[in-house]
C-alpha positions as CSV (number, residue, x, y, z in Angstrom):
1,X,41.3,29.8,8.1
2,X,41.2,30.1,11.8
3,X,39.4,27.8,14.3
4,X,36.9,30.5,15.1
5,X,35.5,31.0,11.6
6,X,35.6,27.3,10.4
7,X,32.5,26.0,12.3
8,X,30.4,28.9,11.0
9,X,31.4,28.1,7.4
10,X,30.7,24.4,7.9
11,X,27.2,25.2,9.2
12,X,26.4,27.0,6.0
13,X,27.1,23.8,3.9
14,X,23.8,22.4,2.6
15,X,22.8,18.9,4.0
16,X,22.2,16.3,1.3
17,X,19.9,13.4,2.2
18,X,21.6,10.2,1.2
19,X,19.7,7.5,-0.7
20,X,22.5,5.0,-1.0
21,X,20.6,2.6,1.2
22,X,18.0,2.2,-1.5
23,X,20.3,-0.1,-3.5
24,X,20.2,-2.6,-0.7
25,X,16.4,-2.4,-0.2
26,X,15.8,-2.7,-4.0
27,X,18.2,-5.7,-4.2
28,X,16.3,-7.4,-1.3
29,X,12.9,-6.8,-3.0
30,X,14.1,-8.1,-6.3
31,X,15.6,-11.2,-4.7
32,X,12.2,-11.9,-2.9
33,X,10.2,-11.3,-6.2
34,X,12.4,-13.9,-7.9
35,X,12.2,-16.3,-5.0
36,X,8.4,-16.2,-5.3
37,X,8.6,-17.0,-9.0
38,X,10.9,-19.9,-8.3
39,X,9.1,-21.4,-5.2
40,X,5.4,-21.2,-6.1
41,X,3.2,-22.5,-8.9
42,X,0.5,-19.8,-9.0
43,X,1.7,-16.5,-7.5
44,X,0.1,-13.1,-8.1
45,X,1.1,-9.5,-7.3
46,X,-1.5,-7.4,-5.6
47,X,-1.7,-4.2,-7.5
48,X,-4.0,-1.3,-6.5
49,X,-2.4,1.6,-8.4
50,X,-1.2,3.1,-5.2
51,X,2.4,4.3,-4.5
52,X,3.6,1.1,-2.7
53,X,2.3,-1.2,-5.3
54,X,3.8,1.0,-8.0
55,X,7.2,0.8,-6.3
56,X,6.8,-3.0,-6.1
57,X,5.9,-3.1,-9.7
58,X,9.0,-1.1,-10.6
59,X,11.1,-3.7,-8.7
60,X,9.3,-6.5,-10.6
61,X,10.1,-4.7,-13.9
62,X,13.8,-4.6,-12.9
63,X,13.6,-8.3,-11.7
64,X,12.1,-9.7,-14.9
65,X,11.9,-7.0,-17.6
66,X,8.9,-5.2,-19.1
67,X,6.4,-7.7,-20.6
68,X,8.1,-10.6,-18.8
69,X,6.6,-10.4,-15.2
70,X,5.8,-14.1,-14.7
71,X,2.6,-13.7,-12.6
72,X,-0.6,-11.7,-13.0
73,X,-1.5,-8.5,-11.2
74,X,-4.6,-8.8,-9.0
75,X,-6.8,-5.9,-7.8
76,X,-9.7,-6.2,-5.5
77,X,-12.0,-3.3,-6.4
78,X,-14.6,-2.0,-3.9
79,X,-16.3,0.0,-6.5
80,X,-15.6,3.1,-4.4
81,X,-12.0,3.7,-5.5
82,X,-10.7,7.1,-6.8
83,X,-11.0,7.0,-10.6
84,X,-7.6,8.6,-10.8
85,X,-6.1,5.5,-9.2
86,X,-8.0,2.9,-11.1
87,X,-7.3,4.7,-14.4
88,X,-3.6,4.8,-13.6
89,X,-3.7,1.1,-12.6
90,X,-5.0,0.2,-16.0
91,X,-2.5,2.5,-17.8
92,X,0.5,1.0,-15.9
93,X,-0.5,-2.6,-16.5
94,X,-0.9,-1.9,-20.3
95,X,2.4,0.0,-20.3
96,X,4.2,-3.1,-18.8
97,X,2.3,-5.6,-20.9
98,X,1.3,-7.3,-17.6
99,X,-1.9,-9.5,-17.1
100,X,-4.3,-7.6,-14.9
101,X,-7.1,-9.5,-13.0
102,X,-9.8,-7.3,-11.3
103,X,-12.3,-8.8,-8.9
104,X,-15.1,-6.7,-7.5
105,X,-16.7,-6.5,-4.0
106,X,-20.0,-5.7,-5.8
107,X,-19.9,-9.1,-7.4
108,X,-19.5,-10.7,-3.9
109,X,-22.5,-8.6,-2.8
110,X,-24.6,-10.0,-5.7
111,X,-23.6,-13.5,-4.7
112,X,-24.6,-12.8,-1.1
113,X,-21.2,-13.5,0.4
114,X,-20.8,-9.9,1.3
115,X,-23.7,-8.2,3.2
116,X,-23.5,-4.6,4.3
117,X,-24.9,-3.5,7.6
118,X,-26.4,-0.5,5.9
119,X,-26.0,1.1,2.4
120,X,-23.5,3.7,3.6
121,X,-21.1,1.2,5.3
122,X,-17.6,1.2,3.9
123,X,-16.8,-1.7,1.7
124,X,-13.1,-1.6,2.5
125,X,-13.1,-4.3,5.2
126,X,-15.2,-6.6,3.0
127,X,-12.4,-6.8,0.4
128,X,-11.2,-9.8,2.5
129,X,-14.1,-11.9,1.3
130,X,-13.6,-11.0,-2.4
131,X,-9.9,-11.7,-2.1
132,X,-10.4,-15.1,-0.6
133,X,-12.9,-15.9,-3.4
134,X,-10.3,-14.8,-6.0
135,X,-7.7,-17.0,-4.3
136,X,-10.0,-20.0,-4.5
137,X,-11.0,-19.2,-8.1
138,X,-7.4,-19.0,-9.4
139,X,-5.8,-21.3,-6.8
140,X,-3.2,-18.7,-6.0
141,X,-0.5,-20.0,-3.6
142,X,1.3,-16.8,-3.0
143,X,0.1,-13.2,-3.0
144,X,2.8,-10.5,-3.2
145,X,1.8,-7.3,-1.5
146,X,3.3,-3.8,-0.8
147,X,2.6,-3.7,2.9
148,X,5.4,-2.2,5.1
149,X,6.2,-2.8,8.7
150,X,6.3,0.9,9.6
151,X,2.7,1.4,8.5
152,X,0.8,-0.1,11.5
153,X,1.3,-2.2,14.6
154,X,-0.2,-5.4,13.2
155,X,1.9,-5.1,10.0
156,X,5.0,-4.8,12.1
157,X,4.4,-8.4,13.3
158,X,4.4,-9.8,9.7
159,X,7.1,-12.0,8.3
160,X,8.3,-11.3,4.8
161,X,6.7,-14.7,3.9
162,X,3.6,-14.7,5.9
163,X,1.8,-18.0,6.2
164,X,-2.0,-18.2,5.8
165,X,-4.0,-21.3,6.8
166,X,-6.6,-23.1,4.7
167,X,-9.2,-20.6,5.7
168,X,-7.0,-17.7,4.6
169,X,-6.4,-16.6,8.2
170,X,-3.3,-15.1,9.7
171,X,-2.1,-16.5,13.0
172,X,0.6,-14.2,14.4
173,X,1.9,-16.8,16.9
174,X,2.2,-19.5,14.2
175,X,4.5,-17.6,11.8
176,X,7.7,-19.3,10.7
177,X,11.2,-18.1,11.6
178,X,13.1,-16.3,8.9
179,X,16.9,-16.7,9.3
180,X,19.1,-14.8,7.0
181,X,17.5,-15.2,3.5
182,X,16.2,-18.7,4.1
183,X,12.4,-18.9,3.7
184,X,10.2,-21.9,4.5
185,X,7.7,-22.0,1.6
186,X,6.1,-25.4,2.3
187,X,2.4,-25.4,2.1
188,X,-0.4,-27.9,2.9
189,X,-3.3,-28.1,0.4
190,X,-5.5,-25.0,0.5
191,X,-2.9,-22.8,2.3
192,X,-1.1,-19.9,0.8
193,X,1.5,-17.2,1.6
194,X,1.3,-13.4,1.6
195,X,4.7,-12.1,0.6
196,X,5.9,-8.6,1.4
197,X,9.1,-7.7,-0.5
198,X,9.2,-4.1,0.8
199,X,8.5,-5.0,4.4
200,X,11.7,-3.3,5.5
201,X,11.1,0.0,3.7
202,X,9.7,3.1,5.3
203,X,7.4,5.8,3.9
204,X,10.5,7.9,3.5
205,X,12.3,5.2,1.6
206,X,9.4,4.8,-0.7
207,X,9.4,8.5,-1.6
208,X,13.1,8.6,-2.0
209,X,12.8,5.7,-4.4
210,X,10.0,7.3,-6.3
211,X,12.1,10.4,-6.7
212,X,15.3,8.5,-7.7
213,X,13.5,6.2,-10.2
214,X,11.2,8.9,-11.5
215,X,8.2,6.7,-10.9
216,X,4.9,8.0,-12.2
217,X,2.0,8.2,-9.7
218,X,-1.7,9.1,-9.8
219,X,-2.1,12.9,-9.4
220,X,-3.8,12.4,-6.0
221,X,-0.4,12.0,-4.4
222,X,0.6,15.6,-5.1
223,X,-0.8,18.9,-4.0
224,X,-4.2,19.8,-5.4
225,X,-7.3,21.7,-4.5
226,X,-10.1,19.7,-2.9
227,X,-13.3,20.3,-1.0
228,X,-13.0,18.7,2.5
229,X,-14.6,18.8,5.9
230,X,-12.8,18.3,9.2
231,X,-14.1,15.3,11.1
232,X,-12.5,13.6,14.1
233,X,-9.2,15.3,13.3
234,X,-9.1,14.1,9.7
235,X,-9.8,16.0,6.5
236,X,-12.7,14.0,4.9
237,X,-13.1,14.6,1.1
238,X,-16.7,15.8,0.3
239,X,-18.1,13.4,-2.3
240,X,-21.3,11.6,-3.1
241,X,-20.1,8.7,-0.9
242,X,-18.9,11.0,1.9
243,X,-21.4,13.9,1.9
244,X,-21.6,16.7,4.5
245,X,-23.5,15.9,7.7
246,X,-25.9,18.3,9.4
247,X,-24.1,21.3,10.8
248,X,-20.9,20.7,8.9
249,X,-19.3,23.3,6.7
250,X,-17.0,22.4,3.7
251,X,-13.8,24.2,2.9
252,X,-11.4,24.2,0.0
253,X,-7.9,23.3,0.9
254,X,-4.6,22.4,-0.8
255,X,-4.1,18.8,0.0
256,X,-2.4,15.5,-1.1
257,X,-3.0,11.9,-0.2
258,X,-0.3,10.0,1.7
259,X,-2.1,6.7,1.0
260,X,-5.1,5.9,-1.2
261,X,-7.9,3.4,-0.9
262,X,-11.6,3.3,-0.7
263,X,-13.1,6.8,-0.8
264,X,-15.2,6.1,2.2
265,X,-12.2,5.7,4.5
266,X,-9.2,7.5,3.0
267,X,-8.4,11.1,3.8
268,X,-5.9,13.6,2.5
269,X,-3.5,15.8,4.5
270,X,-3.0,19.5,4.1
271,X,0.1,20.0,2.0
272,X,1.7,22.2,-0.6
273,X,4.1,19.4,-1.8
274,X,3.9,19.1,-5.6
275,X,6.9,16.9,-6.3
276,X,8.4,13.8,-4.9
277,X,11.5,15.8,-3.7
278,X,9.2,18.1,-1.7
279,X,7.3,15.1,-0.2
280,X,10.6,13.6,0.9
281,X,11.3,16.8,2.9
282,X,7.8,16.8,4.3
283,X,8.0,13.1,5.3
284,X,11.2,13.8,7.3
285,X,9.2,16.0,9.6
286,X,6.1,13.8,9.9
287,X,5.4,12.5,13.4
288,X,2.2,10.4,12.5
289,X,2.2,7.3,10.3
290,X,0.5,7.6,7.0
291,X,-2.3,5.3,8.0
292,X,-2.7,7.0,11.4
293,X,-3.0,10.4,9.6
294,X,-5.3,9.4,6.8
295,X,-7.4,6.2,7.4
296,X,-10.7,6.4,9.1
297,X,-11.1,2.6,9.3
298,X,-8.0,2.3,11.5
299,X,-9.5,4.7,14.1
300,X,-11.9,2.2,15.6
301,X,-9.4,0.5,17.9
302,X,-5.7,-0.3,18.2
303,X,-6.5,-3.9,17.3
304,X,-8.7,-3.2,14.2
305,X,-6.0,-4.0,11.6
306,X,-4.9,-7.2,13.4
307,X,-8.5,-8.4,13.6
308,X,-9.0,-7.8,9.9
309,X,-5.7,-9.5,9.0
310,X,-6.7,-12.6,10.9
311,X,-9.8,-12.7,8.8
312,X,-7.9,-12.6,5.5
313,X,-7.3,-8.8,4.9
314,X,-4.2,-7.7,3.0
């Protein structure tokens, strides 16, 4: 082989995306999940049935074993969630033999602790109230969540063990240092922690892990036909909760959801990706974060998420 032909032959060699780093990320997540079990009296794992919480649940299964997860799963339901997600949530909890606690925003509305500005207002932001009520009801001292630092600016400020005061509020400037793997878990009465074991993962890491571990997901995450309308640069699903407005025209597109949440604020993206492997390739080329590309409630201002987190949001 001469020097002139060798580079051409090398350029024809297919590139393989390594996932070796997933072992370290998984090990860190498992360590944190076990640390929570050891350090707190009444922890819970926030479980929506979405991809990040399903990855977290897979790590919990590896940490403790099926049927042995030592804390309940908690879901705050707005009543406007996609049924594919809530059905899958129930299925996965039964499959693992895990205790599932569901608390509803509608119950907070009946109690008068949540009041909508108008009937069509999104209930998503009001989950904070119902969550704080659940924390008070069960006296949870640690809530494990699937938030990642790459999702949004405010979440990039989070510690892995994120302290909340007696009012359930997050104070970014009052967070505790985290040196090596030493975590300060001391609490005053009424305080609690939000713990994020997959903080250091990216959207690409999550999809590589889903592909490697063959994790089942709700069908919404993969390509399917859906009636949508373009609104403010987003593809809004046309539903009873998000109907067409005057002058708008619906179209059918092949879409998938990068993230799922309340129907009133979650949008799909146009995509033909029907497998986790195809989504990995698609994610490599993405230049907009999943929340930036799909969440209407994050479009109000650059500080919208930080404001909600300070008030007790996930």
